[in-house]
Every structure is written in C-alpha cells, then in structure tokens.
C-alpha positions in Angstrom: -29.4 50.4 -33.9 -27.6 53.3 -34.0 -26.7 55.0 -30.6 -27.1 58.9 -29.6 -25.4 60.9 -26.9 -27.9 63.5 -25.1 -26.1 66.7 -25.4 -22.6 66.5 -23.2 -23.7 63.9 -21.0 -22.3 60.6 -20.9 -25.8 59.0 -21.5 -26.2 57.0 -24.7 -29.0 55.3 -25.5 -30.6 53.9 -28.9 -31.5 56.7 -31.8 -34.5 56.3 -31.7 -36.5 55.4 -28.2 -40.1 54.0 -27.4 -42.6 56.3 -25.7 -44.8 53.7 -23.4 -47.6 55.8 -22.3 -50.3 54.9 -24.8 -49.9 51.3 -23.9 -51.7 52.1 -20.5 -52.7 55.7 -20.7 -54.5 58.6 -23.1 -54.9 57.1 -25.9 -57.9 55.0 -25.6 -58.5 52.1 -22.9 -55.6 50.1 -21.2 -54.0 47.8 -23.7 -53.3 44.1 -22.5 -50.4 43.6 -20.2 -48.9 40.6 -21.6 -49.4 41.9 -25.6 -47.7 45.2 -23.9 -44.6 43.0 -22.2 -44.0 41.0 -25.3 -43.8 44.8 -27.5 -41.5 46.1 -24.6 -39.3 43.2 -24.9 -39.6 43.2 -28.6 -38.1 46.5 -28.8 -34.6 45.6 -26.3 -34.6 42.7 -29.1 -34.5 44.8 -32.2 -31.8 47.1 -30.1 -34.2 50.1 -28.5 -32.6 51.0 -25.3 -34.2 54.3 -24.0 -37.9 53.6 -22.5 -40.4 56.8 -21.1 -42.8 56.3 -18.9 -44.1 58.5 -16.1 -45.9 58.1 -12.6 -48.9 59.7 -13.6 -49.4 57.3 -16.8 -52.3 55.4 -15.5 -51.9 56.5 -12.8 -48.7 54.2 -11.6 -49.9 51.1 -14.2 -47.2 52.2 -16.8 -44.2 52.4 -14.6 -45.4 48.5 -13.3 -45.7 47.1 -16.7 -42.3 48.9 -17.9 -40.5 48.0 -14.4 -41.8 44.1 -14.6 -41.2 43.7 -18.6 -37.5 45.5 -18.7 -36.7 43.3 -15.6 -34.3 40.9 -17.4 -32.6 43.7 -19.1 -31.4 45.8 -16.2 -27.8 47.7 -17.3 -29.0 47.1 -20.9 -31.7 50.0 -21.0 -32.3 53.3 -20.0 -35.6 53.8 -18.3 -36.9 57.3 -18.1 -39.8 58.3 -15.8 -41.4 61.5 -14.5 -42.3 63.5 -11.5 -44.8 66.7 -10.7 -48.3 66.0 -10.4 -50.6 65.9 -7.5 -52.5 62.6 -8.4 -56.0 61.9 -7.1 -57.7 58.9 -8.7 -61.0 60.7 -8.6 -59.8 64.0 -10.6 -59.7 63.7 -14.5 -57.8 61.4 -15.7 -55.8 61.1 -12.1 -54.3 64.8 -12.3 -55.2 67.3 -9.6 -52.6 69.9 -10.3 -48.8 70.4 -9.7 -46.6 69.6 -7.4 -42.9 69.6 -7.5 -42.4 70.6 -3.9 -38.9 68.9 -2.9 -40.3 66.7 -0.1 -42.5 65.6 -3.0 -40.3 65.0 -5.5 -38.5 62.5 -2.9 -41.3 60.3 -2.2 -41.9 60.1 -6.0 -38.6 58.6 -6.7 -38.4 56.1 -3.8 -42.5 54.6 -5.5 -40.7 55.0 -8.8 -37.5 52.8 -7.9 -40.2 50.1 -6.8 -42.2 50.4 -9.4 -39.4 50.0 -11.9 -37.5 47.4 -9.7 -34.6 49.2 -10.2 -31.8 50.5 -8.0 -31.4 53.7 -9.4 -33.7 55.8 -12.2 -31.7 56.8 -15.1 -33.3 60.0 -16.2 -35.9 61.8 -13.5 -37.9 64.3 -16.0 -39.8 67.0 -14.1 -43.2 66.4 -16.1 -44.0 70.2 -16.1 -42.8 73.5 -14.4 -44.3 74.3 -11.2 -44.8 78.1 -10.8 -45.3 77.6 -7.3 -41.7 76.0 -6.8 -38.8 78.0 -7.5 -36.7 75.9 -10.4 -33.4 76.0 -8.3 -35.3 74.0 -5.0 -36.6 71.5 -8.0 -32.9 71.0 -9.4 -31.6 70.8 -5.6 -34.2 68.0 -5.0 -33.0 65.9 -7.8 -29.3 67.1 -7.0 -29.5 65.4 -3.6 -31.0 62.4 -5.1 -28.2 62.3 -7.4 -25.7 62.3 -4.9 -27.7 59.7 -3.1 -27.2 57.3 -5.9 -30.9 56.9 -6.6 -31.2 59.0 -9.7 -28.5 59.2 -12.5 -30.1 62.3 -14.9 -31.9 65.1 -14.4 -34.5 66.4 -17.2 -36.9 68.8 -17.9 -40.2 68.5 -19.9 -41.9 71.4 -21.5 -39.7 73.8 -19.8 -38.9 77.6 -21.4 -35.6 78.6 -22.0 -35.2 80.8 -18.7 -36.0 78.1 -16.3 -34.1 75.2 -18.4 -31.0 77.8 -17.9 -31.1 78.4 -14.0 -32.4 74.8 -13.6 -28.8 73.8 -15.2 -27.0 76.5 -13.0 -27.9 73.9 -9.9 -28.0 70.7 -10.8 -26.8 69.9 -14.6 -29.9 68.8 -16.5 -29.0 65.9 -19.1 -32.1 66.1 -21.7 -35.3 68.4 -22.5 -38.5 66.4 -23.3 -40.7 68.5 -25.2 -43.1 68.3 -28.4 -41.8 68.6 -31.4 -42.4 67.6 -35.0 -42.9 69.3 -38.5 -46.5 70.2 -37.3 -45.5 71.3 -34.1 -41.7 73.3 -34.4 -41.9 76.2 -31.4 -39.0 74.7 -29.7 -36.9 76.3 -32.8 -37.5 79.5 -31.7 -35.5 79.3 -28.0 -35.1 76.0 -26.9 -33.0 74.3 -29.1 -30.3 77.1 -29.7 -29.9 77.2 -26.1 -29.9 73.3 -25.6 -27.1 73.4 -28.0 -25.3 76.1 -26.2 -25.5 74.2 -22.4 -24.8 71.0 -24.7 -28.3 69.3 -23.2 -30.1 66.7 -25.0 -33.3 66.5 -26.9 -35.9 64.4 -26.7 -39.2 65.2 -29.2 -42.1 63.3 -27.9 -45.4 63.1 -30.2 -42.7 62.8 -33.3 -45.3 61.8 -35.1 -47.7 64.6 -34.2 -50.1 62.0 -32.1 -50.1 59.5 -35.3 -51.3 62.2 -37.7 -47.9 62.4 -39.4 -48.5 58.6 -40.3 -51.3 59.0 -42.6 -53.4 56.8 -41.1 -56.0 59.5 -39.6 -58.0 62.0 -41.5 -61.0 64.0 -41.1 -63.7 61.2 -40.8 -61.7 59.3 -37.7 -63.6 58.8 -34.8 -61.6 58.9 -31.2 -63.0 57.3 -28.7 -64.0 59.2 -25.4 -61.1 57.8 -23.2 -58.8 59.1 -26.0 -57.1 62.2 -25.3 -57.2 63.2 -29.3 -61.3 63.7 -28.7 -60.2 67.0 -26.7 -57.8 68.2 -29.0 -58.3 71.2 -31.1 -56.0 70.0 -33.7 -57.8 66.9 -34.0 -61.1 68.5 -35.4 -62.2 67.3 -38.7 -61.8 70.7 -39.9 -58.2 71.0 -38.7 -57.3 67.6 -39.9 -58.7 68.0 -43.3 -56.7 71.8 -43.3 -53.6 69.9 -42.1 -53.3 67.1 -44.6 -51.1 69.2 -47.2 -48.2 68.2 -44.4 -49.0 64.5 -44.7 -49.0 64.7 -48.6 -45.8 66.6 -48.7 -44.3 63.6 -46.3 -46.1 61.2 -48.5 -44.1 62.9 -51.8 -41.2 62.8 -50.1 -41.1 58.9 -48.8 -42.5 57.8 -52.6 -38.9 58.8 -53.6 -37.5 57.7 -50.7 -39.2 53.8 -50.5 -40.3 54.6 -47.2 -43.4 55.6 -45.4 -44.2 59.2 -44.3 -43.6 58.2 -40.7 -40.6 57.3 -41.5 -39.5 60.6 -42.9 -41.3 62.3 -40.1 -38.9 60.6 -37.9 -35.8 61.0 -40.2 -36.4 64.6 -40.4 -35.9 64.7 -36.7 -33.0 62.7 -36.6 -31.7 64.6 -39.7 -31.8 68.0 -37.4 -29.2 67.3 -34.2 -27.0 64.7 -33.2 -28.1 65.0 -29.8 -31.8 64.5 -30.6 -33.9 61.4 -29.8 -37.1 61.1 -30.9 -39.6 58.8 -28.9 -42.2 57.5 -31.0 -44.8 55.4 -28.8 -46.9 52.5 -30.4 -48.7 49.3 -29.0 -48.3 47.5 -32.2 -45.2 45.5 -33.0 -45.4 46.4 -37.3 -45.7 50.0 -36.4 -42.7 49.7 -33.9 -40.4 48.2 -36.7 -41.5 50.8 -39.6 -40.8 53.1 -36.8 -37.0 51.7 -36.1 -36.5 51.7 -40.2 -36.5 55.5 -39.8 -33.1 55.1 -38.7 -31.7 53.5 -41.9 -33.3 56.4 -43.4 -30.9 59.2 -45.0 -32.4 62.5 -46.2 -29.7 64.5 -48.3 -29.3 68.4 -47.6 -31.6 68.5 -51.1 -34.2 66.7 -49.3 -34.1 68.8 -46.3 -34.3 71.9 -48.0 -37.2 70.4 -49.8 -39.2 69.5 -46.8 -38.3 72.5 -45.3 -39.4 74.7 -48.6 -42.9 73.3 -48.5 -43.7 73.0 -45.1 -43.1 76.7 -44.5 -45.7 77.4 -46.8 -48.0 75.4 -45.2 -50.3 76.9 -42.5 -51.0 74.3 -39.5 -54.6 74.6 -38.5 -55.4 74.1 -34.4 -54.1 74.8 -31.3 -52.0 71.7 -30.0 -53.7 71.6 -26.7 -56.7 73.1 -24.9 -55.9 76.3 -23.4 -55.7 75.4 -19.6 -53.1 72.7 -20.8 -51.0 74.9 -23.3 -50.3 77.5 -20.3 -48.6 74.5 -18.2 -46.1 74.6 -20.9 -43.1 76.6 -21.9 -43.0 78.3 -18.5 
C-alpha cells in the first residue's frame, strides 16, 4: 500500500483510508460487531493505516467498535474522530444540534480517548462549524489538548475557506475532510486552492457518492428507512436515473483500464493531488479489496482529460443533502 502525507504535517497514512460510519450508523441497521471487527483487522492486514470514526456514529458505538478492533495495532494505525454535536439519544439520529464550546470539546476528547482505548487522539476534527462559537476558540481548545498530549493533530470537516484560514492561524490544521467525488466537486472552487496554499491535507469522504458511483445503484433501488440515503434529494428515482450518465462514463473508462467503476472513481481522486486521501466506507471484504485495488490503477493525463471533458457535460441532478443539513456545511 502506498503512503501519503497529509499536507505539510508529518502525519503519514495509507493512500486510501477506511470510513467506518456505515458499520454502525446511517446506512441501514448496525452491522454485526464480530464481522466488522474482522473487516477492520483485514483492512490493517492489507495495508490500510487510516481509520475514520466519530462520537456521533451510533452514537458512541462506532468509536467503541473501532477502538476494540484496532487495539492490537496500537502505534501502527491512525484513528481520526470528531467532536461538535450535542448528542441526545431521544433526538433524530441522536443529533440535537451543534456544540463546539471549548469545555464540551475537552469532555468529548476524554470520552473518545476511553472508547478508542488510546492515550492520544491522532486526528481530532470539528465535525461541523458551530456558528455560536468563534473558530478561534475551537482551535484554541484543540491546541490546549495537543499541548496536554491528548490530541496529535487538528482537523475540520465541511468548513468554508475563510473559517479554515482563521482556525489555521491559531492551531495549524493538519487535514480538512469534506465530501468530494466526481458528483460533488464544490471543494474545487475555494477550499482546495487554499489547502494547497496553506499546506493542509484533504480527506474526501463519500468518494464513491454514497455508493452511487460503484454502478450498483439504479432508479429501482429501495432504501430502508434507517438508511440515510432515503431522505437525500440526489437519491430519488428521478435523480438516480438522470445521474446514470456519470456511472456510464466511469464504466466506459473502467472497461478500457480493466478496472471497476468504483476503482476509476477512487483513482481519479488519488490523481488530483498527492496530499489527498479518500476514505471510502464499506462493510464487505470484497468491496474493501476492490477499493484497495484502486491504488494500483494509473490514470494517464489523457484519461484524466477524457474524464474531465465528458463529466463537464453531465449536469448532476438533485441536491446532495436536504436544505437543513446543507446549511451546516461550508460555513
């Protein structure tokens, strides 16, 4: 497995990480704990050293799963987790609004350290920007945790360019995590150029468009009500049908490259910048192996131009989130 550094930091991870959310949360009912433990350990055996979780996935159970499964590999793996939500088991999906007050960040860090069974959190992201708390205060709280040896690196998720710059001035930001793929390219407008300027790494989540870019989802799909995609505008039958052109494009390139559409979608991201580390999620071993295979797919400048030219003519239909969720991004 190739390695990559996240920006100018000394944080080196596998070129592809593993998003762990779907093992416990958001994509249908939670999966079997023993099976997921085996999958996490299989990922390490195959060279993956970068794992992504959050206190809110479950809530809490995903951190516990990741902490337990990866306990034998302490010092060999990098675990990223996140703070910034008010968690209430009675609220929808456990989320009762944002809370990035410094005292809350410190409480979350202590609880996450226990669940992850680690002495220090490798990468601690603010999950969403809290408009009630100045980003300088958030960065300052994480800086304190870094000075105390409880956190190693600071990250932001779905933050806007100005916010990232302000945070970075207080405590250097190692990585920014946002959705990025061939069907969601907004980070290219402001965020990516600024990350390059400041030497910050980028971690694309949903690099396979929440499964759509694998070519395994069409307009006839039926999502369980516990599956987050059931409420996403981009996953209505009409939008799925309209967006099929993007999958067809990946399919065309994948045939020529003797790869799969998912591998082309990931190889495209890996070819964008050397400081970019996608974190596709999966709950299946054969998908994990397929995703890892993307690292060996070499897209030539001609391939990239072809994908760019063809995808620029495809208009993606449907918002990626309902409006109340989208409002929390890009602040």
